[in-house]
C-alpha positions in Angstrom: -90.5 -9.0 80.3 -86.8 -9.1 81.4 -85.7 -10.0 84.3 -83.4 -7.0 84.6 -87.6 -4.9 84.4 -89.2 -7.6 86.0 -86.4 -7.0 89.2 -87.8 -3.2 89.1 -91.3 -3.7 89.2 -90.5 -5.8 91.7 -88.6 -3.0 93.8 -90.6 -0.2 92.6 -93.5 -2.4 94.2 -92.1 -2.2 97.9 -92.1 1.4 97.7 -93.8 1.3 101.0 -91.2 0.2 102.8 -88.5 2.3 104.9 -85.4 3.2 102.9 -83.0 2.0 105.6 -84.9 -1.4 105.9 -85.0 -1.8 102.0 -81.3 -1.5 101.4 -80.6 -4.2 104.3 -83.1 -6.4 102.9 -81.1 -5.9 99.0 -78.1 -5.7 100.4 -78.8 -9.1 102.2 -79.7 -10.7 98.5 -76.8 -9.4 97.0 -73.7 -9.8 99.6 -75.7 -12.7 102.3 -74.5 -10.4 104.9 -76.3 -7.1 106.5 -75.0 -3.0 106.2 -73.0 -2.1 109.0 -74.9 1.5 109.3 -73.2 1.7 112.7 -69.4 1.4 111.3 -69.1 0.7 107.5 -65.9 -0.5 105.9 -66.4 -1.4 102.5 -67.4 0.7 99.4 -70.8 -0.8 99.0 -71.3 -0.4 102.7 -70.1 3.3 102.4 -72.3 4.1 99.4 -75.4 2.9 101.0 -74.2 5.2 104.6 -74.3 8.0 102.2 -77.8 7.7 101.0 -79.5 7.8 104.2 -77.2 10.5 105.6 -76.2 12.5 102.9 -79.3 14.7 101.9 -78.0 18.3 99.9 -80.5 19.6 97.9 -78.1 20.3 95.2 -77.5 16.8 94.3 -81.1 16.9 92.3 -80.2 19.2 89.8 -76.5 17.5 89.7 -78.5 14.1 88.9 -81.1 15.7 86.5 -79.7 14.8 83.1 -80.9 18.3 81.8 -80.0 20.9 84.9 -76.6 19.2 85.3 -75.1 20.2 82.0 -75.9 24.2 82.9 -73.9 24.1 86.2 -71.3 22.1 84.8 -70.9 24.0 82.3 -69.8 27.2 84.9 -67.5 25.6 86.0 -65.4 23.2 83.1 -67.0 25.6 79.7 -69.9 24.8 77.4 -67.1 23.1 75.0 -67.6 19.9 77.0 -70.9 19.8 77.3 -73.2 17.6 74.7 -75.3 20.4 72.6 -79.3 19.5 73.8 -81.4 19.7 70.9 -84.7 19.9 72.7 -86.9 19.2 76.2 -90.1 18.0 76.9 -92.4 17.4 79.3 -94.3 13.8 77.7 -93.2 12.1 74.3 -96.1 13.0 72.4 -94.4 17.2 72.8 -91.8 15.8 70.6 -91.3 17.4 67.2 -89.7 14.8 65.1 -89.4 16.9 61.6 -87.3 19.6 63.8 -84.8 16.9 65.2 -81.8 15.7 63.0 -81.4 12.5 61.5 -78.7 11.1 64.5 -80.0 11.4 67.6 -79.9 10.4 71.4 -83.5 10.7 73.5 -82.9 10.3 77.2 -85.2 10.5 80.1 -83.9 13.7 82.7 -85.1 11.7 85.6 -83.6 7.8 85.6 -80.1 5.4 84.2 -82.2 3.4 81.9 -84.7 5.7 79.9 -82.4 6.3 76.7 -83.7 5.2 72.9 -80.7 6.1 70.5 -81.9 7.0 66.5 -79.0 6.2 64.0 -81.5 7.4 61.2 -84.5 9.1 61.3 -85.9 7.8 58.4 -86.2 4.3 60.4 -87.1 5.2 63.5 -89.3 3.2 65.1 -92.0 6.0 67.0 -94.3 3.3 68.3 -91.3 1.6 69.9 -89.8 5.0 71.0 -92.7 5.6 72.4 -93.2 2.9 74.7 -89.5 2.5 75.9 -89.7 6.4 77.1 -93.2 6.0 78.0 -92.1 3.2 80.2 -89.2 5.2 81.9 -91.5 8.4 82.5 -94.1 6.2 84.8 -91.1 5.2 87.6 -89.8 7.8 89.9 -86.3 6.2 90.2 -85.3 6.8 93.9 -87.3 3.6 94.8 -85.3 1.3 92.4 -82.2 1.5 95.0 -82.9 4.5 97.7 -80.8 7.1 95.7 -82.2 9.8 97.7 -81.4 13.1 95.1 -83.7 11.2 92.2 -86.8 11.5 94.7 -87.9 14.9 93.8 -86.3 15.2 89.8 -89.1 16.9 87.2 -89.8 13.6 84.7 -88.6 15.2 81.3 -87.3 14.1 78.1 -84.2 15.7 76.3 -82.9 14.7 72.5 -79.2 15.0 72.3 -76.2 14.9 69.6 -75.6 11.9 68.0 -71.9 11.0 69.3 -69.7 8.8 67.7 -66.0 8.2 67.9 -64.3 7.2 64.8 -61.3 6.2 66.2 -62.3 3.2 68.9 -65.7 2.5 66.7 -67.4 2.8 69.5 -68.0 5.5 72.1 -66.5 5.0 75.0 -67.1 5.6 78.9 -64.6 7.0 81.4 -65.3 7.1 84.3 -63.2 8.9 87.7 -63.9 8.3 91.2 -63.3 11.0 93.1 -63.1 11.4 96.9 -62.8 14.8 98.8 -62.3 16.5 95.5 -59.3 14.3 94.4 -59.4 11.5 91.7 -58.2 7.9 93.0 -59.1 5.4 90.0 -61.3 5.0 87.3 -63.1 2.3 84.3 -63.5 2.6 81.0 -66.7 0.6 80.0 -66.6 -0.6 76.2 -67.8 -2.8 73.9 -71.7 -1.6 74.3 -72.2 -1.2 70.9 -72.8 -4.7 70.4 -74.2 -6.0 73.6 -71.7 -7.4 75.4 -70.2 -5.0 78.0 -66.8 -4.8 78.9 -65.5 -2.4 82.3 -61.7 -2.6 83.1 -60.8 -0.8 86.2 -57.1 1.1 86.3 -55.3 3.6 88.4 -54.3 7.0 87.3 -51.1 5.9 86.1 -52.8 4.1 83.6 -52.4 0.5 85.2 -55.0 -1.8 85.0 -56.3 -3.2 88.2 -57.4 -6.6 88.7 -61.0 -5.3 89.3 -64.1 -7.2 88.2 -67.4 -5.7 88.9 -70.3 -7.4 87.4 -69.3 -7.4 83.9 -66.4 -8.9 82.9 -62.6 -7.6 81.6 -62.2 -6.8 78.4 -60.1 -9.3 76.1 -58.3 -6.5 74.1 -55.8 -3.8 75.0 -57.4 -0.9 75.7 -55.5 2.6 74.4 -55.0 5.5 76.8 -57.7 8.1 76.0 -56.1 11.1 74.0 -57.8 13.5 76.8 -57.0 11.2 80.4 -54.8 13.7 82.2 -57.6 16.6 81.1 -60.8 14.2 82.4 -58.4 13.6 86.1 -58.3 17.8 86.3 -62.2 18.2 85.2 -63.0 15.1 87.4 -61.1 17.2 90.2 -62.7 20.6 89.0 -66.2 19.5 89.0 -66.1 17.8 92.1 -64.0 20.5 94.5 -66.9 23.0 92.9 -69.7 21.3 94.3 -67.3 20.1 97.4 -69.2 17.3 96.8 -67.6 13.7 99.3 -67.9 11.6 96.4 -69.1 11.1 93.4 -68.0 9.3 90.2 -67.2 11.8 87.1 -68.1 10.3 83.7 -66.7 11.4 80.3 -66.5 10.6 76.9 -63.9 10.6 74.1 -65.3 11.6 70.5 -62.7 11.7 67.4 -60.1 13.0 70.3 -62.5 15.6 71.6 -64.3 15.5 75.3 -66.6 15.9 76.1 -68.6 16.1 79.5 -71.2 12.7 80.1 -72.9 12.7 84.4 -72.5 12.9 87.4 -73.2 9.6 89.7 -73.3 9.2 93.5 -73.9 6.1 94.1 -72.0 3.6 92.0 -73.8 0.2 91.1 -76.0 2.2 93.6 -73.8 0.6 95.8 -75.6 -2.9 95.6 -72.1 -5.0 93.5 -69.6 -7.0 94.5 -66.2 -7.1 93.6 -63.8 -9.2 92.3 -61.3 -10.0 94.2 -63.8 -9.0 97.3 -60.8 -7.6 98.4 -61.1 -4.1 96.5 -64.7 -3.5 98.2 -62.8 -2.7 101.2 -59.8 -0.8 99.6 -62.1 1.1 97.6 -63.7 1.8 101.2 -61.0 2.9 102.6 -60.0 5.5 100.6 -64.1 7.2 101.4 -64.0 9.2 104.8 -66.8 9.3 106.1 -68.5 12.2 108.3 -70.0 10.9 111.0 -71.1 13.7 112.4 -73.9 13.8 109.5 
């Protein structure tokens, strides 16, 4: 069992603890201080405030990896949605004979139940079943008290396998939107070799001196072809659903743009920034509605 899996099990075993108490315990373990819920100032504090105080029903369908596709397609168009090849309630319902040689299995109710198949002839069904079934056991809400996940029906979907031949990897482009306006973003690279890098940029594509969990890339990252379109669609999505704050993710595959997901709680509001001043700088962009 990995350290990450062990931590997940520990957090899940504490699901009887009230949300606010759980968040204070975990936040203190990461930041060596408690969350100021009465007057939050940093981005991480405000993210955790939102977990407790901003709970709209629509958030559940917007984090469901199956339901969100239909909702977002109505806003930006179906051409930006990764095709779904099937949806099932359990692993044993999957008919692999009907799937193409390459595909991706995902659980709809979390952010970790993913299994990539690049060659169906080499598919290890036992390994895939173990990975997916392990994820299906958990209500993801209890891992970080991210309320939208609490009432998602756990399902499994298969998606079209996406591979970008321009960069030789599938890069993630993630845009932070506040009150319907994109303010900054980061690019996730090198995931295909297990050495993930995060690089933050402003919307003029100037590199920012932010390090969060993952190191910066040691190579120059090109500006994606659809950068301006990503900003436009990010803002369109958040404005349509009237989202106070969300991170909108995209992929660029051989010059074509695809929607990834909507994330309400970046790193669950539990990951420090370096330099730490960025926590408050980004926090200043998130103006809370204290009437909630």
